[in-house]
C-alpha positions in Angstrom: 0.3 -0.1 -0.1 1.5 3.3 -1.4 1.5 6.1 1.8 -0.1 6.6 5.2 -2.9 4.5 5.6 -4.3 7.4 7.3 -3.1 11.5 8.0 -3.6 11.8 11.7 -2.8 15.5 11.6 -1.2 17.9 9.5 -0.5 17.8 5.7 1.7 15.4 4.4 4.5 16.1 1.9 3.3 14.7 -1.5 6.5 13.8 -3.3 5.6 12.8 -7.1 7.6 9.7 -7.4 6.9 5.9 -7.0 6.1 5.3 -3.0 7.4 2.2 -1.1 5.3 -0.8 -1.3 4.1 -1.0 2.1 2.3 -4.5 3.2 -1.5 -4.3 3.4 -3.6 -5.7 6.5 -5.1 -8.4 3.8 -1.7 -9.6 2.8 -1.4 -12.6 5.1 -4.4 -13.9 3.2 -3.5 -12.7 0.3 -4.5 -16.1 -1.8 -7.9 -15.1 -0.8 -7.6 -12.0 -3.2 -4.9 -13.4 -5.6 -6.9 -15.2 -8.9 -6.0 -18.4 -9.4 -4.5 -20.8 -10.8 -0.6 -21.1 -10.3 1.7 -19.5 -13.4 2.0 -22.9 -14.8 -1.8 -23.6 -15.3 -2.1 -20.0 -16.4 0.4 -20.5 -19.5 -1.0 -23.3 -20.3 -4.4 -22.5 -20.5 -2.9 -19.1 -22.5 -1.6 -21.4 -24.8 -4.9 -23.2 -25.6 -6.6 -19.7 -25.7 -4.2 -18.9 -28.5 -4.8 -21.7 -30.5 -8.4 -21.4 -30.3 -9.1 -17.7 -30.4 -6.9 -16.9 -33.4 -7.3 -13.8 -33.6 -10.0 -11.8 -35.0 -8.6 -8.5 -33.9 -7.5 -7.1 -36.9 -8.9 -3.6 -37.5 -11.1 -2.9 -34.3 -9.6 0.8 -33.6 -9.0 2.1 -30.1 -10.9 -1.1 -28.4 -8.7 -1.2 -25.6 -7.6 -4.8 -24.1 -6.8 -6.2 -27.5 -4.3 -6.7 -30.0 -4.5 -5.9 -33.7 -4.0 -8.8 -35.7 -3.9 -9.8 -39.5 -6.5 -12.6 -40.4 -5.0 -15.8 -42.4 -7.3 -18.1 -43.9 -10.2 -17.1 -41.5 -8.2 -17.0 -38.3 -5.8 -14.6 -37.1 -2.8 -16.1 -35.7 0.0 -13.5 -36.3 -1.2 -11.0 -33.3 1.3 -7.7 -33.4 1.6 -5.1 -30.8 -0.7 -1.9 -31.1 0.3 1.3 -32.8 0.3 4.4 -31.1 -3.4 5.7 -30.0 -4.4 2.0 -29.8 -4.3 -0.3 -26.7 -1.0 -1.6 -26.2 0.6 -2.9 -22.9 -3.0 -2.4 -21.7 -4.0 -5.6 -22.5 -6.3 -7.9 -20.6 -6.7 -11.8 -20.0 -10.0 -11.5 -21.9 -9.0 -9.2 -24.4 -6.1 -11.0 -25.4 -7.8 -15.0 -25.2 -11.3 -14.9 -24.8 -12.1 -14.6 -28.8 -12.2 -17.9 -29.1 -16.0 -18.0 -28.9 -16.1 -16.5 -32.2 -14.9 -19.8 -33.8 -17.0 -21.9 -31.0 -18.1 -25.7 -32.4 -21.9 -24.9 -31.0 -22.0 -21.4 -32.7 -25.6 -21.2 -34.4 -24.9 -20.2 -38.2 -28.4 -21.1 -39.8 -32.0 -19.6 -39.2 -33.8 -21.9 -37.0 -37.4 -22.4 -36.1 -38.8 -24.5 -33.6 -41.5 -27.2 -34.5 -43.2 -29.5 -32.3 -40.9 -29.1 -29.5 -37.9 -29.4 -31.9 -35.2 -27.4 -33.8 -35.4 -27.3 -37.7 -32.8 -25.1 -39.7 -34.5 -23.1 -42.2 -33.5 -20.1 -44.9 -33.9 -16.9 -43.9 -37.0 -16.2 -45.4 -38.6 -18.7 -44.0 -37.3 -17.9 -40.4 -38.0 -14.1 -40.8 -41.5 -14.6 -42.0 -42.3 -16.6 -39.0 -40.8 -14.1 -36.8 -43.1 -11.1 -38.4 -46.0 -13.1 -38.6 -45.6 -14.0 -34.6 -44.4 -10.2 -33.6 -47.3 -8.8 -35.8 -49.9 -11.3 -33.9 -48.9 -9.9 -30.5 -48.7 -6.0 -31.6 -49.7 -3.8 -28.5 -47.8 -6.6 -26.0 -44.4 -6.7 -27.4 -41.3 -5.9 -25.6 -38.1 -6.2 -27.4 -34.2 -6.0 -25.5 -31.1 -4.8 -27.1 -27.8 -5.8 -26.7 -24.9 -3.6 -25.6 -22.6 -6.0 -27.3 -23.9 -4.9 -30.6 -22.6 -1.7 -32.3 -24.5 1.5 -32.0 -26.1 0.8 -35.5 -27.8 -2.4 -34.1 -29.2 -0.8 -31.5 -30.3 2.3 -33.2 -32.5 -0.2 -35.7 -33.7 -2.4 -32.8 -35.3 1.1 -31.1 -36.6 2.5 -34.5 -38.4 -1.0 -35.3 -39.9 -0.9 -32.1 -41.2 3.0 -32.2 -42.1 2.9 -36.1 -43.3 -0.7 -36.6 -44.3 -1.8 -33.3 -45.3 1.5 -32.2 -44.0 1.2 -28.5 -41.3 2.9 -26.3 -41.1 -0.8 -24.5 -37.2 -1.6 -25.6 -34.5 -1.6 -23.1 -30.9 -3.1 -22.3 -28.6 -4.4 -19.8 -28.3 -0.6 -18.6 -31.3 -1.6 -16.8 -29.6 -4.1 -14.4 -26.2 -2.0 -14.1 -26.1 1.7 -14.0 -29.8 2.5 -14.7 -29.8 4.6 -11.2 -26.5 6.4 -12.5 -28.1 7.4 -15.7 -31.5 8.4 -13.9 -29.3 10.4 -11.5 -27.0 12.2 -14.0 -29.8 13.1 -16.2 -32.0 14.6 -13.1 -29.1 16.5 -11.3 -26.8 17.4 -14.5 -29.0 16.8 -17.8 -26.5 14.4 -19.1 -26.2 10.5 -18.1 -22.8 10.0 -19.0 -19.1 9.9 -17.6 -18.0 13.7 -17.4 -14.2 12.9 -17.8 -11.9 10.7 -19.5 -9.5 8.1 -18.7 -6.6 10.6 -19.1 -8.0 12.5 -16.0 -7.5 9.2 -13.8 -3.8 9.3 -14.3 -3.9 13.2 -14.1 -6.0 13.2 -10.3 -4.4 14.0 -7.2 -7.2 11.9 -5.4 -9.5 8.9 -6.6 -12.2 7.6 -5.1 -13.3 4.0 -6.1 -16.7 3.3 -4.8 -18.4 -0.4 -5.4 -16.1 -1.8 -8.2 -13.5 -3.9 -8.5 -11.5 -2.3 -11.1 -9.0 -5.0 -11.6 -11.1 -7.9 -11.8 -13.8 -6.0 -13.9 -12.2 -3.3 -15.7 -8.3 -4.5 -15.7 -7.3 -1.4 -18.1 -8.5 0.8 -15.8 -7.1 -0.2 -12.7 -3.7 0.2 -14.9 -4.3 3.6 -14.9 -5.4 4.0 -11.4 -2.0 2.5 -10.4 -0.3 4.8 -12.2 -1.9 7.6 -10.5 -0.9 6.6 -7.4 2.9 5.6 -8.3 2.9 9.4 -9.4 1.3 10.7 -5.8 -2.3 10.6 -6.1 -4.5 9.7 -3.3 -6.6 6.2 -3.2 -9.4 5.8 -1.2 -11.1 2.1 -1.8 -14.8 2.1 -0.8 -16.2 -1.6 -0.8 -17.7 -3.9 1.3 -15.5 -6.5 0.0 -11.2 -6.6 -0.1 -10.2 -6.0 -3.6 -6.8 -6.1 -5.0 -6.9 -2.1 -5.4 -7.0 -2.6 -1.3 -3.0 -3.0 -1.4 -2.6 0.2 -3.3 -4.8 2.0 -1.2 -4.6 4.9 1.0 -7.4 4.0 3.2 -10.1 1.3 2.8 -13.5 2.0 3.7 -15.7 -1.1 4.4 -19.0 -0.3 4.8 -22.0 -2.7 6.0 -24.0 -3.3 2.8 -26.7 -0.9 1.9 -25.4 1.8 3.9 -24.0 4.3 1.0 -26.3 7.0 1.7 -25.5 7.7 5.4 -21.6 7.1 4.2 -21.5 9.8 1.8 -24.1 12.4 3.2 -21.4 12.4 6.1 -18.6 12.9 4.1 -20.6 15.7 2.6 -21.3 17.2 6.2 -17.7 16.9 6.9 -17.1 18.7 3.9 -19.5 21.8 4.8 -19.0 22.0 8.2 -15.2 22.2 7.9 -15.5 25.0 5.0 -14.3 22.5 2.4 -17.1 23.4 -0.2 -16.5 25.1 -3.3 -19.1 28.3 -2.7 -18.2 30.1 -5.6 -19.1 26.8 -7.6 -22.2 26.4 -5.7 -23.3 29.6 -6.0 -22.9 30.2 -9.8 -23.1 26.6 -10.9 -25.7 25.2 -9.0 -29.2 25.3 -7.3 -30.9 23.4 -4.4 -27.7 23.8 -2.4 -29.7 25.0 0.7 -32.5 22.4 0.8 -30.0 19.6 0.6 -27.9 21.0 3.4 -30.7 21.0 5.5 -31.2 17.3 4.5 -27.7 16.7 5.9 -28.6 17.2 9.5 -29.1 13.5 10.7 -26.0 12.2 8.9 -23.6 13.3 11.9 -20.3 11.2 12.0 -21.9 9.6 14.8 -24.8 8.2 13.2 -22.5 7.3 10.1 -20.0 5.2 12.1 -23.0 3.5 14.2 -24.9 2.8 10.6 -22.0 1.7 8.3 -19.4 0.2 10.7 -17.1 2.4 9.6 -14.8 4.5 12.3 -15.7 8.7 12.0 -12.2 9.5 11.8 -12.0 7.5 8.6 -15.1 9.2 6.9 -13.9 12.2 7.8 -10.4 11.4 6.2 -11.9 10.3 3.0 -13.8 13.7 2.4 -11.0 15.7 3.4 -8.7 14.1 0.8 -11.5 14.0 -1.5 -12.2 18.1 -1.3 -8.6 18.9 -1.0 -6.3 16.3 -3.3 -2.5 17.5 -3.0 -2.4 18.3 -6.5 -4.8 18.7 -9.4 -8.5 17.8 -8.7 -10.3 14.4 -7.3 -12.3 11.7 -9.5 -15.3 10.0 -8.2 -15.5 6.4 -9.6 -18.3 3.7 -9.1 -19.4 0.5 -10.2 -22.3 -1.8 -9.4 -21.7 -1.9 -5.6 -23.7 1.8 -5.8 -26.2 0.9 -8.2 -27.4 -2.5 -7.5 -29.7 -2.0 -4.6 -33.3 -1.3 -3.8 -31.9 2.4 -2.9 -29.7 2.6 -5.8 -30.8 6.1 -7.1 -30.4 7.6 -3.5 -26.7 5.9 -3.8 -25.8 7.7 -7.4 -27.6 11.2 -6.0 -25.4 11.1 -2.7 -22.5 10.3 -4.7 -23.3 12.9 -6.9 -23.9 15.9 -4.6 -20.5 15.1 -3.3 -19.1 16.1 -6.4 -21.0 19.2 -6.3 -20.3 20.5 -3.0 -16.7 20.2 -4.1 -16.7 21.7 -7.7 -14.9 18.2 -8.8 -15.8 18.5 -12.3 -15.3 20.4 -15.6 -11.1 20.7 -15.7 -8.6 18.2 -15.8 -8.1 15.5 -13.2 -11.7 15.7 -11.8 -15.1 14.0 -12.9 -17.7 11.4 -12.2 -17.3 8.1 -13.6 -19.8 5.3 -13.6 -17.9 2.5 -15.1 -20.1 0.8 -17.5 -20.5 -3.1 -17.7 -20.2 -4.3 -21.4 -18.5 -2.8 -24.4 -21.0 -0.6 -25.4 -23.5 -0.3 -22.9 -23.3 3.7 -23.4 -23.8 3.3 -26.9 -27.0 1.4 -26.6 -28.3 3.9 -24.5 -26.8 7.0 -26.7 -28.5 4.9 -30.0 -32.1 5.2 -27.9 -32.5 1.6 -26.6 -34.2 2.7 -23.2 -37.9 3.4 -22.7 -37.5 6.5 -21.3 -35.8 8.6 -24.1 -35.6 8.9 -27.6 -31.9 8.4 -29.1 -29.5 11.0 -27.7 -31.7 11.3 -24.2 -34.4 13.4 -26.0 -37.6 13.7 -24.0 -41.0 12.9 -25.4 -42.0 16.5 -25.7 -43.9 17.9 -29.0 -40.7 19.5 -30.8 -38.3 16.5 -30.5 -41.6 14.1 -31.5 -42.2 16.3 -34.6 -38.7 16.1 -35.8 -38.1 12.4 -35.2 -41.5 12.0 -37.0 -40.5 14.1 -40.1 -37.3 11.8 -40.3 -38.9 8.6 -39.7 -42.2 9.3 -41.3 -44.1 8.0 -38.0 -44.5 10.0 -34.8 -42.9 8.1 -31.9 -44.9 7.2 -29.1 -45.4 10.1 -26.6 -45.2 8.3 -23.4 -42.5 6.4 -21.7 -42.2 2.4 -22.2 -41.6 -0.7 -20.0 -38.1 -1.5 -18.8 -37.2 -4.6 -19.0 -37.4 -6.2 -15.5 -41.4 -4.7 -16.1 -41.6 -6.5 -19.3 -40.6 -10.2 -17.6 -43.0 -9.5 -15.0 -45.8 -8.6 -17.7 -45.3 -12.3 -18.9 -47.5 -13.3 -16.5 -50.1 -10.6 -16.5 -50.4 -10.8 -20.2 -49.3 -7.3 -20.8 -46.2 -9.1 -22.7 -47.3 -11.4 -25.0 -44.3 -11.6 -27.4 -40.3 -10.5 -27.0 -37.4 -9.8 -29.6 -34.1 -10.4 -27.6 -31.2 -9.5 -29.3 -28.0 -11.0 -28.1 -28.9 -10.9 -24.4 -29.6 -13.6 -22.1 -32.0 -13.0 -19.5 -32.4 -16.3 -18.1 -29.0 -15.9 -17.2 -29.2 -12.1 -16.0 -32.5 -11.6 -14.3 -33.0 -11.9 -10.7 -34.8 -14.9 -9.2 -34.1 -16.9 -12.1 -36.7 -19.7 -11.5 -39.0 -16.9 -11.3 -37.9 -16.0 -14.6 -37.9 -18.9 -16.6 -41.7 -19.0 -15.1 -42.3 -15.7 -16.6 -40.5 -16.3 -19.8 -42.4 -19.5 -20.3 -45.8 -17.8 -20.2 -44.8 -15.9 -23.8 -46.9 -16.7 -26.9 -43.9 -15.8 -28.8 -40.2 -15.9 -28.5 -37.7 -14.7 -31.2 -33.7 -14.7 -30.2 -31.1 -13.3 -32.1 -27.4 -14.4 -31.3 -24.6 -16.2 -31.7 -25.4 -19.6 -29.2 -28.4 -21.3 -28.0 -28.3 -20.5 -24.6 -30.4 -20.5 -21.9 -32.8 -17.9 -23.1 -32.6 -19.2 -26.8 -33.6 -22.5 -25.8 -37.0 -21.3 -24.8 -37.4 -19.4 -28.2 -39.6 -20.5 -31.0 -37.7 -18.9 -33.8 -33.8 -18.1 -33.6 -31.8 -16.1 -36.0 -28.0 -16.4 -36.1 -26.4 -12.9 -35.8 -22.8 -12.1 -36.6 -20.2 -11.6 -33.8 -18.4 -8.4 -33.5 -15.1 -9.4 -35.2 -17.3 -10.2 -38.3 -19.5 -6.5 -38.7 -18.8 -2.9 -39.2 -19.8 -0.2 -37.1 -19.3 2.0 -33.9 -18.7 1.5 -30.4 -18.7 3.8 -27.6 -17.3 3.0 -24.5 -17.3 4.5 -20.9 -15.5 7.5 -21.8 -18.0 8.6 -24.3 -15.4 7.9 -27.2 -17.0 6.7 -30.4 -14.6 4.1 -32.3 -15.1 2.2 -35.0 -15.4 -1.7 -35.6 -14.7 -3.3 -39.0 -14.8 -6.9 -39.8 -12.0 -9.0 -39.6 -13.4 -12.3 -40.6 -16.8 -13.0 -42.4 -19.6 -14.3 -40.6 -19.7 -18.1 -41.0 -22.4 -20.1 -42.8 -25.6 -17.9 -43.3 -25.2 -16.1 -40.3 -25.8 -11.9 -40.6 -25.1 -8.5 -39.2 -28.0 -7.5 -36.4 -28.8 -4.4 -38.1 -29.6 -6.3 -41.2 -31.5 -8.9 -39.6 -33.5 -6.1 -37.9 -34.3 -4.3 -41.1 -35.7 -7.2 -42.9 -37.7 -8.2 -39.9 -39.2 -4.4 -39.4 -40.2 -4.6 -43.3 -42.1 -7.9 -43.0 -43.9 -7.0 -39.7 -45.0 -3.7 -41.7 -46.4 -5.3 -44.6 -48.1 -7.7 -42.3 -49.6 -4.6 -40.4 -50.2 -2.9 -43.3 -48.1 0.1 -42.4 -46.5 2.2 -45.2 -42.7 3.1 -43.6 -41.5 3.8 -47.3 -37.3 3.1 -47.2 -37.4 3.9 -44.0 -35.7 0.3 -43.7 -33.2 0.2 -46.9 -29.9 0.9 -45.9 -26.6 0.1 -47.8 -24.7 -0.6 -44.9 -24.1 1.1 -41.0 -22.4 4.2 -42.0 -25.9 4.8 -43.7 -27.6 4.1 -40.3 -25.1 5.8 -38.4 -25.3 9.1 -40.7 -29.2 8.7 -39.9 -28.4 8.3 -36.0 -25.9 11.5 -36.0 -28.7 13.5 -37.8 -31.1 12.9 -35.1 -28.8 13.2 -32.3 -27.3 16.8 -31.4 -24.0 15.4 -29.6 -23.1 13.1 -32.5 -24.1 15.3 -35.2 -20.4 16.0 -36.1 -19.0 12.2 -36.5 -19.4 9.7 -39.3 -17.7 6.8 -40.2 -15.7 8.4 -42.7 -14.4 11.0 -39.8 -13.5 8.4 -37.7 -11.6 6.1 -40.2 -9.2 9.6 -40.7 -9.1 10.8 -37.0 -9.8 7.7 -34.9 -12.2 7.6 -31.9 -13.5 10.9 -30.9 -15.5 12.1 -27.7 -19.0 13.1 -27.9 -20.4 16.1 -27.6 -19.1 16.4 -31.2 -21.6 18.7 -32.8 -19.9 19.8 -36.3 -17.8 18.3 -38.6 -14.7 20.6 -37.3 -15.1 20.2 -33.4 -12.6 17.8 -32.2 -14.5 16.3 -29.4 -15.1 17.0 -25.9 -12.4 15.5 -23.3 -14.4 16.5 -19.9 -17.8 17.8 -19.7 -19.3 20.8 -17.4 -16.4 23.1 -18.3 -18.7 26.0 -18.6 -22.0 25.0 -18.1 -24.4 21.8 -17.4 -26.9 20.7 -20.2 -29.9 21.7 -17.8 -28.4 24.6 -16.7 -27.5 24.6 -13.2 -26.8 21.5 -11.6 -29.1 20.3 -9.0 -28.3 18.7 -5.5 -31.3 16.4 -4.8 -31.6 15.6 -1.0 -30.6 11.5 -0.9 -32.1 9.6 2.0 -30.7 6.4 3.7 -34.1 4.1 3.5 -33.9 0.7 4.6 -30.4 -0.8 3.8 -32.1 -3.8 1.9 -35.1 -5.5 0.8 -34.1 -8.9 2.7 -32.1 -8.9 5.5 -30.3 -12.0 7.3 -32.4 -13.8 9.9 -32.3 -17.0 12.2 -33.5 -19.3 9.4 -30.9 -17.7 6.6 -28.3 -15.9 8.9 -25.3 -14.9 6.0 -25.5 -11.7 3.6 -25.1 -12.7 0.1 -23.4 -10.2 -2.3 -22.5 -10.9 -6.2 -20.1 -9.6 -9.1 -17.8 -10.3 -11.7 -14.9 -12.9 -12.3 -11.9 -11.8 -14.2 -11.6 -14.8 -16.3 -15.3 -14.3 -17.4 -17.9 -12.2 -18.8 -20.8 -11.3 -16.5 -22.6 -14.8 -17.0 -20.1 -16.1 -18.7 -22.4 -17.3 -22.1 -19.3 -16.0 -24.2 -16.4 -16.9 -22.1 -17.6 -20.4 -21.2 -16.9 -21.0 -24.2 -13.5 -20.6 -24.5 -11.3 -23.3 -23.2 -8.3 -21.6 -22.0 -10.6 -19.2 -19.7 -12.6 -22.1 -18.5 -9.7 -23.9 -17.4 -8.6 -21.0 -15.6 -11.6 -20.5 -13.5 -13.4 -24.1 -14.2 -15.8 -24.5 -10.8 -17.8 -21.8 -8.9 -15.8 -20.4 -6.0 -17.8 -18.8 -2.9 -15.7 -16.5 -1.1 -16.3 -16.8 2.8 -14.5 -15.7 5.8 -12.0 -18.3 8.0 -14.3 -17.7 11.0 -17.4 -18.9 9.2 -15.4 -21.5 7.3 -14.2 -23.1 10.9 -17.7 -23.0 12.1 -18.9 -24.8 9.3 -16.6 -27.3 9.5 -15.3 -26.6 5.8 -11.6 -26.1 4.6 -10.4 -24.4 1.2 -11.7 -26.2 -1.8 -14.4 -27.7 0.3 -17.9 -28.1 -1.3 -20.4 -25.7 -0.2 -24.1 -25.4 -0.6 -25.8 -21.9 -0.4 -29.9 -21.4 -0.2 -32.0 -18.5 -0.6 -35.4 -18.4 -0.2 -35.5 -18.9 -4.1 -33.2 -21.3 -4.5 -29.7 -23.2 -4.0 -26.4 -23.9 -5.8 -23.4 -25.5 -5.0 -19.4 -24.3 -5.3 -16.4 -24.5 -3.6 -15.4 -22.7 -0.6 -12.4 -20.1 -1.3 -11.3 -19.0 2.5 -10.5 -15.3 2.8 -10.5 -12.2 5.0 -11.5 -10.1 2.1 -14.9 -11.0 3.1 -16.6 -9.9 6.7 -17.8 -12.6 8.7 -21.8 -13.0 8.0 -20.9 -12.1 4.4 -20.4 -14.4 1.4 -19.3 -13.6 -2.1 -20.5 -15.5 -5.3 -19.7 -14.3 -8.7 -22.7 -14.2 -11.2 -20.9 -16.2 -13.9 -22.8 -19.6 -14.4 -20.3 -22.4 -14.0 -21.6 -25.9 -14.2 -25.3 -25.5 -13.3 -25.0 -23.2 -10.3 -25.6 -19.8 -11.0 -25.9 -16.4 -8.5 -29.2 -15.4 -9.7 -30.4 -18.6 -8.6 -30.4 -17.1 -5.5 -31.2 -13.2 -5.9 -34.1 -11.2 -4.9 -36.3 -9.7 -7.6 -36.5 -6.8 -5.4 -36.3 -3.4 -7.1 -35.3 0.2 -6.9 -38.7 1.8 -7.1 -37.2 4.9 -9.1 -34.8 3.2 -11.7 -36.4 -0.6 -11.5 -32.7 -1.9 -11.2 -33.1 -5.1 -9.2 -31.2 -5.5 -5.9 -28.2 -8.1 -6.8 -25.8 -7.0 -3.9 -27.7 -8.1 -0.8 -30.0 -11.1 0.0 -30.4 -13.3 3.1 -29.0 -17.1 2.6 -27.9 -20.3 4.3 -24.7 -22.1 4.1 -24.3 -26.0 4.7 -21.3 -28.3 3.6 -22.3 -30.1 0.5 
């Protein structure tokens, strides 16, 4: 750990050089934090992944964490270092070795229709006609789930199909399950639902506060930048109930009780105000609602926060002081799904935003707010309009905007907010949802309480899945449409720092697989004919560049971008409103989209919808795993990665392991009120007594979401993945 754990008086001299390594309190059980297996096993698995994956990454410009490669006979064994401007040393294990899924043996490459419970391969005309008939029949009782792994152009056409042909705003994507509270809170407070700064600002910051995010496992390229900043003298504060690798570099690790984030951050804000550390000029000139918010902080004393969170008051105060007064430059506030996946997720997000506003830490180099997004294009999917609350570009359903889209599309979009994906799933049980179009997602692995989700989707009259594999959701579909993978298509992705980047086909799609945009466009035309809708040539496109141009014309912050410009200049950050605009490194330098940023009081409500009791005495926390991507639908098909993480490990504190009589690697059964799973003990002090951590990748037949609770934040409708009550026994 670099630097002192705490400053107990006075200011410490900051020396801008690498600080000597100190042993972190978790060091005696470092194995509990270190990823397994041993180096020899890593080398063997990497070699196998290289042989399988062979490459596919030739011209995927600017996408961090990968090599650039040269395809040979449909594969790309020749990996070479990326030039300046591309990812080079910042490669991740998944970025290096996880592309083998593109050539997986169980890849579906022909359209299929299910008859009498069995799949039959058919041609595209038959598959699209069957899909069009099924969706047209349930017009008015329909919902769509778009993919954050697909391109911006793909997502734009999915939402356009829903709004123009199906006359519904019931379209959503995986942001509902990860950062919908962040987006909703940022839109309400500032008028924009995106990260305000750039990755470059992490390295220039004087203080980094990382909240509810295990960057080393989930965003390893960003973790490299954070470590660089620390080596240059930046303060690092980690806020996480679970011990993570970044704790080793942290100046302060705050391990709060799960679900007590508002109390923690409101208390920090009160310290800042009470000690005169607030940026009064910024508050006066650029914000509103300060006095009402300040009054709402009265309850949140350090004593109250210590009692609620379990964090010593001195640590709460120290974190607040460091964030308000970094030793140089500014402060960056970075958070992950540990903040959002709660029944009070929207309050957690507002508490963080208020903290950044009260010290004015945005709109300049080395500062800003950063929700770390979960998939490669979750930012772009929202930008493209795959959310039920807004049109593309986060534009509201107001008359002027609706009229502008009507002029472009020939049809006026619906003017009311649609349903989010969790509401669509519930609607399957009530009859409100009769048909669904699922593109590149697997809700029967990502939804909470999977037994409940299976029952709900089982009530659908018609389900079409557009994807690469017959995964858990696809197996229940009536039609399967085989799509091209990322390495087989043209288009753009938008990463977490708002950087729009080109992706190009490295290899052709296998068999009869087609790009997602082509499938959606063909489907839209056929459904329109069955509904006797005149959509003219609204879905006739020569390619993805034409789709992007249409999206940019309708989205002011993308108006200056095109495929041709991105080809010439590389990735650019929005807003980029004109063709000569250089892009925007950080937002809010002079103003906010809504005029003044707004302080919105956050309340510490119940810590969770379900807390431990005598029958279920443990708290379950879930999250991602370094060697697998989310639920593992793709990475479980890469043998090398599967060998690195072949079985489900359950992190458990040594005292709990002793009480249960289980050793490292011993088999455990975990039960909740909704389901159960089995896994293997990983004994570590990275979790607290009475708590366990289960990654939500599915390994074997075990998946954490069989346990999780379908309780939702009432505003954003995000499920509570981070807290539920379980019991543990030896299997």
